[in-house]
N, C-alpha and C positions, 0 to 999 in steps of 0.2 A: 504494500500500500504506500503510495507516494502522496504526501501532502504538499501541494504547490504554494499555498499561501500561509504566511505566518499568522495573519489575523483574518477573521471572517465574521461578518454579522450573522447571528444565529436567529432564524425565523422559526417560531414555535407553531406547531400544528397539533391538532388532536389526534388524527390518524390518517390524514391524506397528504402527507409531505411529498411522497413520490409522485402522486397524481398532479399535485399543484406544480411541482418543479418541472415535470414533463410539459405541462401547459405553458409555463413561463418561458422555457427555452424555445418553445415553438413560436412565440409571438415577439420575442426580443431578438433581433438579428445578432449574429456573432456570439451566441450563448451556447453553453454545453453542460451536460452532466459529467462530472469528473469521477465521482465515486458513490457507490450505494453500499451502506453497511446494514446487514441483516443478522439477526441472532442465528437464524437457520435459513437454508436456501429457500424454503417454502414460506417463510415468514414475511410479513410486511416490512418495509424499510424502517429502520430505526433512525438512521441519519442519511441524508443525501447532500453531498457536496456538489456545488454547481457554480457556474459563473454566468452573469448576465452582462453582455457587452464588455466582458473583461473584468468585471467587478466580482470578487468571490463572495459566496454566501454558503451557509449551511442550513438545511431544513431539518428539524428534529420533531419526531412524533412523540407526544407526551401526554400530559394531563388533559383529559377530555373536558374539564370545566374551564379551561383557559379561553379567554376571549381577547383577540387582538384589538388594539385601539390606535389612535393617531400618534401615539408616542413613538411608534416605529412605522416608517413608510419608505417605499422606494421611489425616488424621484428620477424620472426619465426626461432628458432634454431632447426634444424632437426637432428635426430640421425644418419642417414646414407644416402647413395645415393638413396635407394629405397624410403624412405620418402621424400627426396628432389624432386625426379622425380614425385612422385604422387601429392604432393602439388603444384608444379610448373605447372603441366598439368591441374589440377583442376582449379587453379586460372586463367589460360590463356584461359580456355574453353569459347566458345561463345563470343569472341570479346576482350579478354585481349591482352595486348601487352608486349613483352619481352623487358627488358632493359639490362643494362650492370652490371656485377658484382653481380648477384643474385637479381637485382631489376626487378619488373614488375608492370604493372598497370592492374587491373582486369576490367571486363566489366562494373562495376559500377563506375569506375574512381578512386578507392582507390589504393594507392601505397603500395607495399609490398617488403620486403627484405627476401628472402629465403636463410638462411645461415646454412650450415651443421656445426655441432660442430667441425668437423675436421679443419675448417678454423681458428678459433681463437687459436686452439692448435698449428697448424703449424706456425702461425704468431708469437706466443709467444716464439718460438725458437730463434728469433732475428737473427742478422747477415745476412750472405749470403743466408741462407735458407729462411728467412722471405722475403728478397728482391726478391728472385726467385719466391716465392709463390705469392707475390703481383704482380709481372710482369705477371705471368700466369693468375692470376685473372682478370687483366685488359683486357685480350683478350676473356673473357668468358661472356656469357649471363647467362644461368643456370650454377651454379657452379658444376664442375666435380671434385669430391674428388680425384679420382685416378690421374688425371692430376696434381692436386696440390701436392700430395704426391711425384710424380716423380720430379716436379719442386724443391721441398724442398731438394732432394737428389743430385741435380746437382751442 
């Protein structure tokens, strides 16, 4: 067994760690499962080590009463509206719930922030433009880049 990363964020699941990880690596480009640890060949995974776009994580099956919250989320910086829309739709599929300002909770209970690169660029302008972008953002669920760009010009 080779451990490629010295540190990894650990994501806790009740019993669907492997299913969740297989889904995540299918929707985030350049992602992979690195290692699956089972007590026995036929048992469910105890630990799944994986990377999402090069960032290492570990999924752990554990306490069935545990509930994920916003204190841990994965933030994905998307290139454009097309990528934002595709990732947003994939993560909400089959029972996810949309939140405010680019936040969502997927069907496995994990929280995500889907953030187009345009948002930090527009916010970095400062002043009235940034204030207008922030105000527009507060009224969004999935982030709409065109609407933010319009807000920055007002």
